[in-house]
C-alpha positions as CSV (number, residue, x, y, z in Angstrom):
1,M,-0.2,-0.1,-0.1
2,H,1.1,3.6,-0.8
3,M,2.1,5.8,1.9
4,K,-1.2,8.5,1.2
5,E,-3.3,5.3,0.3
6,A,-2.7,4.4,4.0
7,Y,-3.2,7.7,4.9
8,Y,-6.5,7.9,3.7
9,A,-7.7,4.0,5.0
10,M,-6.4,4.7,8.1
11,F,-8.6,7.9,8.2
12,D,-11.5,6.1,6.7
13,T,-11.5,3.5,9.1
14,L,-11.2,5.4,12.6
15,F,-14.3,8.0,11.0
16,E,-16.5,4.9,10.5
17,Y,-16.0,4.1,13.9
18,W,-16.1,7.9,15.2
19,E,-19.5,7.6,13.4
20,A,-20.8,4.8,15.3
21,N,-19.4,6.0,18.9
22,R,-19.3,9.7,18.8
23,L,-15.8,9.9,21.1
24,D,-15.2,13.5,21.4
25,D,-11.5,12.9,21.9
26,L,-11.4,10.8,18.7
27,G,-13.5,13.5,16.9
28,D,-11.0,16.2,17.8
29,M,-7.9,14.0,16.5
30,L,-9.9,13.3,13.2
31,S,-10.2,16.6,12.7
32,D,-6.5,17.4,12.7
33,L,-5.7,14.0,10.5
34,S,-8.7,14.7,8.1
35,P,-7.5,14.6,4.3
36,Y,-10.5,16.0,3.1
37,T,-10.4,19.7,4.7
38,F,-8.1,21.0,1.8
39,K,-8.5,19.6,-2.2
40,S,-4.8,20.2,-2.9
41,D,-1.7,18.1,-3.5
42,E,0.4,20.2,-1.2
43,Y,-1.6,19.4,2.2
44,V,-3.1,15.7,3.0
45,S,-3.9,16.8,6.7
46,A,-6.0,19.8,8.1
47,D,-3.3,20.2,10.1
48,P,0.0,19.8,7.6
49,A,2.1,18.6,11.3
50,E,-0.2,15.5,11.2
51,Y,1.0,14.3,7.6
52,A,4.4,15.4,8.4
53,D,4.2,12.6,11.3
54,W,2.6,10.4,9.7
55,K,5.6,10.9,6.6
56,D,7.9,10.7,9.4
57,A,7.0,7.5,10.8
58,W,6.4,5.7,7.6
59,A,10.0,6.1,6.7
60,Q,11.4,4.9,10.4
61,I,8.8,2.1,10.2
62,V,8.3,1.1,6.2
63,G,11.3,3.4,4.4
64,T,11.0,6.4,2.3
65,D,9.2,5.9,-1.0
66,K,8.4,2.3,-0.6
67,D,5.3,0.4,-0.5
68,A,4.2,-1.3,3.2
69,T,2.1,-4.0,4.0
70,P,-1.1,-3.8,6.1
71,S,0.4,-4.6,9.4
72,Q,4.0,-1.9,8.5
73,V,0.2,0.5,7.8
74,F,-1.1,-1.0,11.1
75,A,2.5,-0.2,13.2
76,V,2.7,3.6,11.5
77,A,-1.1,4.4,12.4
78,C,-0.5,3.3,16.0
79,T,2.4,5.9,16.6
80,L,0.1,8.5,15.7
81,L,-2.8,7.0,18.3
82,D,-0.2,6.8,20.6
83,Y,0.8,9.9,20.4
84,Y,-2.6,11.2,21.3
85,A,-3.3,8.8,23.6
86,D,0.0,9.4,25.6
87,N,1.0,12.9,25.1
88,L,-2.6,14.6,24.7
89,S,-4.3,12.4,27.3
90,Y,-7.0,11.6,24.5
91,D,-9.6,8.7,24.8
92,L,-9.4,6.8,21.7
93,G,-11.7,4.2,23.1
94,E,-10.6,0.8,20.8
95,S,-9.3,2.9,17.8
96,W,-6.3,0.4,17.6
97,S,-8.6,-2.9,17.4
98,V,-10.8,-1.4,15.0
99,L,-7.5,-0.2,12.8
100,Q,-6.5,-3.8,13.5
101,K,-9.5,-5.5,12.0
102,G,-10.1,-2.6,9.3
103,L,-6.5,-3.1,7.6
104,G,-7.3,-7.0,8.3
105,I,-4.4,-7.7,10.6
106,Q,-4.6,-10.9,12.3
107,P,-3.8,-11.2,16.4
108,D,-0.6,-13.0,15.9
109,E,0.6,-9.9,13.0
110,V,0.0,-7.4,16.4
111,A,3.1,-8.1,17.7
112,M,5.1,-8.2,14.8
113,A,3.5,-4.6,13.5
114,V,4.1,-2.4,16.3
């Protein structure tokens, strides 16, 4: 999966979860991460720093300009979720397990991904 495609997949999966549960902190996080706020190639997220963080995590976990496996995409997404949960004390509910299922990650692959 390409980096931008993976970002959209992560966002869309979490957005569906938010629509079903309306967790305030998750909604706040998604407003920063939204790739639909700007219609340009220059900006991918509503807060450009968020996509820059995604790219940095991608480079560390996957490698620059490389495609990722679903478990690698999950690991990159967990980097962002962990930041919001740990540093901003956001309650993101079951976001991790929702992403795991949405990306098709098997339980035995989770330990390898993170």
